[in-house]
A tleap script that builds the chain and sets N, CA, C and O, in Angstrom:
source leaprc.protein.ff14SB
mol = sequence {
  NMET SER THR ASP THR LEU ALA LEU ILE GLY
  SER GLY LEU GLY GLY LEU LEU THR LEU GLY
  VAL ALA MET PHE ALA GLY PHE ALA TRP VAL
  ILE ARG ARG ILE ASP THR VAL GLU GLN LYS
  LEU ASP LYS LYS ILE GLU THR VAL GLU GLN
  LYS LEU ASP ALA ARG ILE ASP ALA VAL GLU
  ARG ASN LEU SER ASP PHE ARG THR THR VAL
  GLU HIE GLU PHE THR GLU VAL LYS VAL ALA
  ILE ALA ARG ILE GLU GLY PRO ARG PRO ARG
  LEU ILE VAL GLY CARG
}
set mol.1.N position { 86.202 128.958 7.722 }
set mol.1.CA position { 84.875 128.376 7.749 }
set mol.1.C position { 83.921 129.360 8.408 }
set mol.1.O position { 84.217 129.986 9.426 }
set mol.2.N position { 82.804 129.455 7.795 }
set mol.2.CA position { 81.822 130.389 8.351 }
set mol.2.C position { 80.980 129.676 9.400 }
set mol.2.O position { 80.978 128.449 9.498 }
set mol.3.N position { 80.286 130.457 10.158 }
set mol.3.CA position { 79.432 129.897 11.212 }
set mol.3.C position { 78.276 129.104 10.615 }
set mol.3.O position { 77.802 128.142 11.217 }
set mol.4.N position { 77.831 129.502 9.447 }
set mol.4.CA position { 76.744 128.754 8.792 }
set mol.4.C position { 77.199 127.340 8.421 }
set mol.4.O position { 76.447 126.378 8.578 }
set mol.5.N position { 78.429 127.223 7.929 }
set mol.5.CA position { 78.955 125.908 7.560 }
set mol.5.C position { 79.122 125.043 8.797 }
set mol.5.O position { 78.767 123.864 8.791 }
set mol.6.N position { 79.668 125.638 9.870 }
set mol.6.CA position { 79.826 124.895 11.125 }
set mol.6.C position { 78.474 124.473 11.687 }
set mol.6.O position { 78.334 123.365 12.203 }
set mol.7.N position { 77.494 125.342 11.590 }
set mol.7.CA position { 76.155 125.008 12.079 }
set mol.7.C position { 75.555 123.878 11.250 }
set mol.7.O position { 74.909 122.980 11.791 }
set mol.8.N position { 75.767 123.924 9.954 }
set mol.8.CA position { 75.252 122.873 9.071 }
set mol.8.C position { 75.924 121.534 9.373 }
set mol.8.O position { 75.253 120.505 9.453 }
set mol.9.N position { 77.249 121.546 9.540 }
set mol.9.CA position { 77.975 120.314 9.867 }
set mol.9.C position { 77.546 119.800 11.238 }
set mol.9.O position { 77.325 118.602 11.416 }
set mol.10.N position { 77.430 120.701 12.198 }
set mol.10.CA position { 77.010 120.300 13.549 }
set mol.10.C position { 75.605 119.723 13.567 }
set mol.10.O position { 75.357 118.709 14.218 }
set mol.11.N position { 74.690 120.360 12.860 }
set mol.11.CA position { 73.325 119.839 12.846 }
set mol.11.C position { 73.260 118.516 12.084 }
set mol.11.O position { 72.471 117.638 12.434 }
set mol.12.N position { 74.081 118.368 11.051 }
set mol.12.CA position { 74.134 117.085 10.326 }
set mol.12.C position { 74.645 115.971 11.214 }
set mol.12.O position { 74.073 114.881 11.259 }
set mol.13.N position { 75.753 116.259 11.937 }
set mol.13.CA position { 76.289 115.260 12.865 }
set mol.13.C position { 75.299 114.966 13.990 }
set mol.13.O position { 75.143 113.817 14.402 }
set mol.14.N position { 74.643 115.994 14.477 }
set mol.14.CA position { 73.638 115.795 15.527 }
set mol.14.C position { 72.476 114.945 15.036 }
set mol.14.O position { 71.983 114.073 15.752 }
set mol.15.N position { 72.048 115.208 13.813 }
set mol.15.CA position { 70.967 114.399 13.233 }
set mol.15.C position { 71.380 112.945 13.061 }
set mol.15.O position { 70.621 112.030 13.378 }
set mol.16.N position { 72.599 112.742 12.551 }
set mol.16.CA position { 73.095 111.369 12.395 }
set mol.16.C position { 73.237 110.672 13.740 }
set mol.16.O position { 72.897 109.497 13.879 }
set mol.17.N position { 73.742 111.404 14.733 }
set mol.17.CA position { 73.884 110.844 16.070 }
set mol.17.C position { 72.521 110.489 16.651 }
set mol.17.O position { 72.353 109.433 17.260 }
set mol.18.N position { 71.544 111.382 16.459 }
set mol.18.CA position { 70.193 111.121 16.952 }
set mol.18.C position { 69.594 109.893 16.270 }
set mol.18.O position { 69.005 109.036 16.929 }
set mol.19.N position { 69.747 109.811 14.950 }
set mol.19.CA position { 69.238 108.645 14.226 }
set mol.19.C position { 69.947 107.360 14.664 }
set mol.19.O position { 69.315 106.313 14.803 }
set mol.20.N position { 71.260 107.447 14.879 }
set mol.20.CA position { 72.017 106.273 15.325 }
set mol.20.C position { 71.561 105.787 16.685 }
set mol.20.O position { 71.368 104.589 16.897 }
set mol.21.N position { 71.388 106.736 17.618 }
set mol.21.CA position { 70.927 106.368 18.963 }
set mol.21.C position { 69.514 105.803 18.900 }
set mol.21.O position { 69.208 104.818 19.571 }
set mol.22.N position { 68.650 106.423 18.094 }
set mol.22.CA position { 67.275 105.933 17.966 }
set mol.22.C position { 67.253 104.527 17.368 }
set mol.22.O position { 66.496 103.670 17.824 }
set mol.23.N position { 68.075 104.290 16.356 }
set mol.23.CA position { 68.123 102.954 15.762 }
set mol.23.C position { 68.668 101.933 16.749 }
set mol.23.O position { 68.158 100.816 16.829 }
set mol.24.N position { 69.705 102.306 17.504 }
set mol.24.CA position { 70.260 101.404 18.508 }
set mol.24.C position { 69.217 101.066 19.560 }
set mol.24.O position { 69.054 99.902 19.926 }
set mol.25.N position { 68.504 102.087 20.050 }
set mol.25.CA position { 67.466 101.854 21.058 }
set mol.25.C position { 66.337 100.996 20.485 }
set mol.25.O position { 65.812 100.119 21.171 }
set mol.26.N position { 65.968 101.245 19.243 }
set mol.26.CA position { 64.918 100.445 18.608 }
set mol.26.C position { 65.327 98.988 18.463 }
set mol.26.O position { 64.544 98.087 18.762 }
set mol.27.N position { 66.540 98.756 18.009 }
set mol.27.CA position { 67.015 97.383 17.874 }
set mol.27.C position { 67.127 96.698 19.234 }
set mol.27.O position { 66.811 95.515 19.363 }
set mol.28.N position { 67.578 97.442 20.254 }
set mol.28.CA position { 67.658 96.870 21.598 }
set mol.28.C position { 66.269 96.476 22.088 }
set mol.28.O position { 66.102 95.416 22.691 }
set mol.29.N position { 65.274 97.320 21.832 }
set mol.29.CA position { 63.899 97.012 22.232 }
set mol.29.C position { 63.391 95.766 21.508 }
set mol.29.O position { 62.754 94.905 22.116 }
set mol.30.N position { 63.675 95.674 20.211 }
set mol.30.CA position { 63.234 94.512 19.431 }
set mol.30.C position { 63.895 93.241 19.953 }
set mol.30.O position { 63.238 92.207 20.074 }
set mol.31.N position { 65.169 93.309 20.257 }
set mol.31.CA position { 65.882 92.135 20.758 }
set mol.31.C position { 65.318 91.700 22.101 }
set mol.31.O position { 65.117 90.506 22.326 }
set mol.32.N position { 65.057 92.658 23.008 }
set mol.32.CA position { 64.461 92.307 24.297 }
set mol.32.C position { 63.093 91.667 24.110 }
set mol.32.O position { 62.760 90.681 24.767 }
set mol.33.N position { 62.313 92.236 23.215 }
set mol.33.CA position { 60.970 91.699 22.970 }
set mol.33.C position { 61.050 90.284 22.386 }
set mol.33.O position { 60.298 89.400 22.797 }
set mol.34.N position { 61.950 90.073 21.439 }
set mol.34.CA position { 62.109 88.744 20.849 }
set mol.34.C position { 62.560 87.742 21.907 }
set mol.34.O position { 62.084 86.607 21.926 }
set mol.35.N position { 63.478 88.154 22.790 }
set mol.35.CA position { 63.928 87.262 23.855 }
set mol.35.C position { 62.772 86.884 24.776 }
set mol.35.O position { 62.654 85.728 25.182 }
set mol.36.N position { 61.920 87.852 25.106 }
set mol.36.CA position { 60.771 87.574 25.964 }
set mol.36.C position { 59.812 86.604 25.283 }
set mol.36.O position { 59.328 85.660 25.908 }
set mol.37.N position { 59.542 86.836 24.019 }
set mol.37.CA position { 58.645 85.942 23.271 }
set mol.37.C position { 59.261 84.549 23.169 }
set mol.37.O position { 58.556 83.545 23.277 }
set mol.38.N position { 60.563 84.491 22.964 }
set mol.38.CA position { 61.237 83.197 22.861 }
set mol.38.C position { 61.143 82.423 24.175 }
set mol.38.O position { 60.929 81.210 24.166 }
set mol.39.N position { 61.301 83.120 25.304 }
set mol.39.CA position { 61.184 82.455 26.594 }
set mol.39.C position { 59.773 81.923 26.812 }
set mol.39.O position { 59.597 80.804 27.294 }
set mol.40.N position { 58.767 82.721 26.459 }
set mol.40.CA position { 57.386 82.258 26.587 }
set mol.40.C position { 57.137 81.052 25.690 }
set mol.40.O position { 56.492 80.085 26.093 }
set mol.41.N position { 57.654 81.121 24.479 }
set mol.41.CA position { 57.478 80.024 23.537 }
set mol.41.C position { 58.194 78.767 24.030 }
set mol.41.O position { 57.674 77.662 23.878 }
set mol.42.N position { 59.374 78.924 24.614 }
set mol.42.CA position { 60.088 77.779 25.170 }
set mol.42.C position { 59.276 77.111 26.267 }
set mol.42.O position { 59.212 75.884 26.336 }
set mol.43.N position { 58.651 77.919 27.131 }
set mol.43.CA position { 57.821 77.356 28.196 }
set mol.43.C position { 56.642 76.585 27.615 }
set mol.43.O position { 56.324 75.489 28.076 }
set mol.44.N position { 55.994 77.158 26.602 }
set mol.44.CA position { 54.862 76.476 25.973 }
set mol.44.C position { 55.314 75.177 25.320 }
set mol.44.O position { 54.634 74.156 25.417 }
set mol.45.N position { 56.455 75.221 24.659 }
set mol.45.CA position { 56.971 74.018 24.007 }
set mol.45.C position { 57.280 72.948 25.047 }
set mol.45.O position { 57.010 71.769 24.821 }
set mol.46.N position { 57.842 73.348 26.181 }
set mol.46.CA position { 58.140 72.388 27.245 }
set mol.46.C position { 56.870 71.709 27.745 }
set mol.46.O position { 56.839 70.490 27.915 }
set mol.47.N position { 55.811 72.507 27.983 }
set mol.47.CA position { 54.569 71.911 28.484 }
set mol.47.C position { 53.952 70.983 27.439 }
set mol.47.O position { 53.466 69.904 27.777 }
set mol.48.N position { 53.970 71.394 26.187 }
set mol.48.CA position { 53.423 70.532 25.127 }
set mol.48.C position { 54.256 69.265 25.004 }
set mol.48.O position { 53.714 68.179 24.799 }
set mol.49.N position { 55.562 69.399 25.126 }
set mol.49.CA position { 56.444 68.243 25.027 }
set mol.49.C position { 56.183 67.262 26.162 }
set mol.49.O position { 56.169 66.050 25.945 }
set mol.50.N position { 55.973 67.780 27.381 }
set mol.50.CA position { 55.679 66.910 28.511 }
set mol.50.C position { 54.349 66.194 28.319 }
set mol.50.O position { 54.238 64.999 28.593 }
set mol.51.N position { 53.333 66.928 27.847 }
set mol.51.CA position { 52.033 66.305 27.597 }
set mol.51.C position { 52.152 65.237 26.520 }
set mol.51.O position { 51.581 64.153 26.640 }
set mol.52.N position { 52.897 65.552 25.467 }
set mol.52.CA position { 53.063 64.604 24.376 }
set mol.52.C position { 53.821 63.361 24.841 }
set mol.52.O position { 53.470 62.243 24.465 }
set mol.53.N position { 54.856 63.552 25.656 }
set mol.53.CA position { 55.585 62.406 26.197 }
set mol.53.C position { 54.666 61.521 27.022 }
set mol.53.O position { 54.720 60.295 26.917 }
set mol.54.N position { 53.821 62.138 27.843 }
set mol.54.CA position { 52.895 61.363 28.667 }
set mol.54.C position { 51.918 60.581 27.793 }
set mol.54.O position { 51.641 59.412 28.059 }
set mol.55.N position { 51.402 61.221 26.758 }
set mol.55.CA position { 50.459 60.533 25.867 }
set mol.55.C position { 51.141 59.396 25.110 }
set mol.55.O position { 50.565 58.321 24.943 }
set mol.56.N position { 52.359 59.636 24.657 }
set mol.56.CA position { 53.086 58.589 23.937 }
set mol.56.C position { 53.367 57.415 24.863 }
set mol.56.O position { 53.244 56.261 24.451 }
set mol.57.N position { 53.744 57.694 26.112 }
set mol.57.CA position { 53.977 56.616 27.074 }
set mol.57.C position { 52.704 55.814 27.308 }
set mol.57.O position { 52.751 54.586 27.390 }
set mol.58.N position { 51.568 56.498 27.416 }
set mol.58.CA position { 50.295 55.799 27.614 }
set mol.58.C position { 49.964 54.925 26.409 }
set mol.58.O position { 49.509 53.792 26.567 }
set mol.59.N position { 50.190 55.444 25.216 }
set mol.59.CA position { 49.928 54.653 24.004 }
set mol.59.C position { 50.858 53.447 23.951 }
set mol.59.O position { 50.433 52.354 23.575 }
set mol.60.N position { 52.114 53.632 24.322 }
set mol.60.CA position { 53.054 52.511 24.330 }
set mol.60.C position { 52.616 51.439 25.317 }
set mol.60.O position { 52.702 50.247 25.019 }
set mol.61.N position { 52.141 51.859 26.502 }
set mol.61.CA position { 51.660 50.882 27.482 }
set mol.61.C position { 50.455 50.122 26.936 }
set mol.61.O position { 50.383 48.898 27.044 }
set mol.62.N position { 49.510 50.856 26.347 }
set mol.62.CA position { 48.328 50.203 25.789 }
set mol.62.C position { 48.709 49.254 24.661 }
set mol.62.O position { 48.173 48.150 24.569 }
set mol.63.N position { 49.621 49.675 23.814 }
set mol.63.CA position { 50.061 48.836 22.710 }
set mol.63.C position { 50.785 47.596 23.223 }
set mol.63.O position { 50.623 46.508 22.671 }
set mol.64.N position { 51.571 47.754 24.261 }
set mol.64.CA position { 52.273 46.615 24.844 }
set mol.64.C position { 51.274 45.617 25.421 }
set mol.64.O position { 51.413 44.410 25.220 }
set mol.65.N position { 50.266 46.120 26.139 }
set mol.65.CA position { 49.229 45.236 26.684 }
set mol.65.C position { 48.488 44.527 25.559 }
set mol.65.O position { 48.231 43.326 25.639 }
set mol.66.N position { 48.146 45.266 24.520 }
set mol.66.CA position { 47.436 44.684 23.381 }
set mol.66.C position { 48.291 43.620 22.704 }
set mol.66.O position { 47.792 42.562 22.321 }
set mol.67.N position { 49.575 43.907 22.558 }
set mol.67.CA position { 50.472 42.953 21.905 }
set mol.67.C position { 50.587 41.673 22.730 }
set mol.67.O position { 50.585 40.573 22.179 }
set mol.68.N position { 50.686 41.819 24.041 }
set mol.68.CA position { 50.752 40.648 24.905 }
set mol.68.C position { 49.486 39.816 24.772 }
set mol.68.O position { 49.550 38.589 24.695 }
set mol.69.N position { 48.343 40.477 24.743 }
set mol.69.CA position { 47.069 39.774 24.599 }
set mol.69.C position { 47.001 39.054 23.258 }
set mol.69.O position { 46.591 37.895 23.198 }
set mol.70.N position { 47.396 39.722 22.196 }
set mol.70.CA position { 47.359 39.110 20.864 }
set mol.70.C position { 48.318 37.929 20.790 }
set mol.70.O position { 47.975 36.892 20.221 }
set mol.71.N position { 49.512 38.069 21.355 }
set mol.71.CA position { 50.465 36.961 21.342 }
set mol.71.C position { 49.910 35.756 22.086 }
set mol.71.O position { 50.067 34.621 21.637 }
set mol.72.N position { 49.262 35.995 23.220 }
set mol.72.CA position { 48.679 34.905 24.001 }
set mol.72.C position { 47.570 34.218 23.203 }
set mol.72.O position { 47.519 32.990 23.134 }
set mol.73.N position { 46.689 35.010 22.606 }
set mol.73.CA position { 45.601 34.433 21.818 }
set mol.73.C position { 46.141 33.718 20.582 }
set mol.73.O position { 45.607 32.679 20.193 }
set mol.74.N position { 47.175 34.247 19.968 }
set mol.74.CA position { 47.774 33.611 18.798 }
set mol.74.C position { 48.361 32.253 19.169 }
set mol.74.O position { 48.245 31.295 18.405 }
set mol.75.N position { 48.988 32.170 20.334 }
set mol.75.CA position { 49.522 30.894 20.801 }
set mol.75.C position { 48.393 29.895 21.008 }
set mol.75.O position { 48.521 28.726 20.646 }
set mol.76.N position { 47.291 30.353 21.587 }
set mol.76.CA position { 46.145 29.467 21.784 }
set mol.76.C position { 45.591 28.984 20.450 }
set mol.76.O position { 45.212 27.819 20.327 }
set mol.77.N position { 45.539 29.854 19.457 }
set mol.77.CA position { 45.049 29.470 18.127 }
set mol.77.C position { 45.987 28.443 17.498 }
set mol.77.O position { 45.525 27.477 16.892 }
set mol.78.N position { 47.292 28.641 17.633 }
set mol.78.CA position { 48.248 27.682 17.084 }
set mol.78.C position { 48.082 26.311 17.730 }
set mol.78.O position { 48.145 25.290 17.045 }
set mol.79.N position { 47.872 26.284 19.034 }
set mol.79.CA position { 47.668 25.012 19.730 }
set mol.79.C position { 46.381 24.355 19.256 }
set mol.79.O position { 46.347 23.146 19.028 }
set mol.80.N position { 45.323 25.143 19.105 }
set mol.80.CA position { 44.047 24.585 18.649 }
set mol.80.C position { 44.170 24.022 17.239 }
set mol.80.O position { 43.634 22.950 16.958 }
set mol.81.N position { 44.859 24.718 16.358 }
set mol.81.CA position { 45.049 24.224 14.990 }
set mol.81.C position { 45.881 22.945 15.002 }
set mol.81.O position { 45.596 22.011 14.253 }
set mol.82.N position { 46.895 22.902 15.841 }
set mol.82.CA position { 47.719 21.697 15.936 }
set mol.82.C position { 46.886 20.519 16.423 }
set mol.82.O position { 47.084 19.396 15.959 }
set mol.83.N position { 45.974 20.747 17.334 }
set mol.83.CA position { 45.107 19.663 17.815 }
set mol.83.C position { 44.168 19.189 16.715 }
set mol.83.O position { 43.910 17.992 16.591 }
set mol.84.N position { 43.657 20.120 15.919 }
set mol.84.CA position { 42.743 19.747 14.832 }
set mol.84.C position { 43.484 18.944 13.766 }
set mol.84.O position { 42.956 17.949 13.270 }
set mol.85.N position { 44.685 19.356 13.412 }
set mol.85.CA position { 45.438 18.681 12.359 }
set mol.85.C position { 45.964 17.330 12.802 }
set mol.85.O position { 46.148 16.438 11.974 }
set mol.86.N position { 46.201 17.170 14.051 }
set mol.86.CA position { 46.758 15.916 14.536 }
set mol.86.C position { 48.260 15.902 14.377 }
set mol.86.O position { 48.858 16.902 13.979 }
set mol.87.N position { 48.886 14.750 14.693 }
set mol.87.CA position { 50.346 14.684 14.595 }
set mol.87.C position { 50.799 14.738 13.138 }
set mol.87.O position { 50.059 14.351 12.233 }
set mol.88.N position { 51.987 15.209 12.928 }
set mol.88.CA position { 52.553 15.306 11.579 }
set mol.88.C position { 52.916 13.905 11.077 }
set mol.88.O position { 53.377 13.054 11.839 }
set mol.89.N position { 52.703 13.694 9.807 }
set mol.89.CA position { 53.125 12.388 9.273 }
set mol.89.C position { 54.652 12.322 9.222 }
set mol.89.O position { 55.332 13.314 8.959 }
set mol.90.N position { 55.155 11.136 9.480 }
set mol.90.CA position { 56.605 10.970 9.494 }
set mol.90.C position { 57.127 10.845 8.077 }
set mol.90.O position { 56.469 10.289 7.198 }
set mol.91.N position { 58.318 11.373 7.876 }
set mol.91.CA position { 58.917 11.301 6.554 }
set mol.91.C position { 59.442 9.892 6.253 }
set mol.91.O position { 59.343 9.405 5.127 }
set mol.92.N position { 59.990 9.267 7.263 }
set mol.92.CA position { 60.512 7.904 7.081 }
set mol.92.C position { 59.609 6.966 7.874 }
set mol.92.O position { 59.478 7.081 9.093 }
set mol.93.N position { 58.999 6.050 7.163 }
set mol.93.CA position { 58.079 5.110 7.801 }
set mol.93.C position { 58.882 3.899 8.269 }
set mol.93.O position { 59.647 3.311 7.504 }
set mol.94.N position { 58.696 3.543 9.521 }
set mol.94.CA position { 59.405 2.380 10.055 }
set mol.94.C position { 58.790 1.084 9.560 }
set mol.94.O position { 57.594 1.047 9.269 }
set mol.95.N position { 59.594 -0.004 9.454 }
set mol.95.CA position { 59.107 -1.284 8.938 }
set mol.95.C position { 58.608 -2.162 10.000 }
set mol.95.O position { 58.164 -3.276 9.721 }
savepdb mol mol.pdb
quit
């Protein structure tokens, strides 16, 4: 083997090694960056989730209060209608 062939093989291997290391470092950088973005996004999602839970709880409380009020008023309406209609006629009339 001549020195030119060895130099060509060596420079080829060196180039491949350099490209491999550069690609590895690039992928490592991308993975670190994605992990950082994911952590930030997780924090944002947590805060939004907490706010949403609080709002949903408030809506549930308001809806529960409204439902109680409607049920109470509905009962009053049923009583008023029963008073207007009077007693129910009996199916079997006594002699």
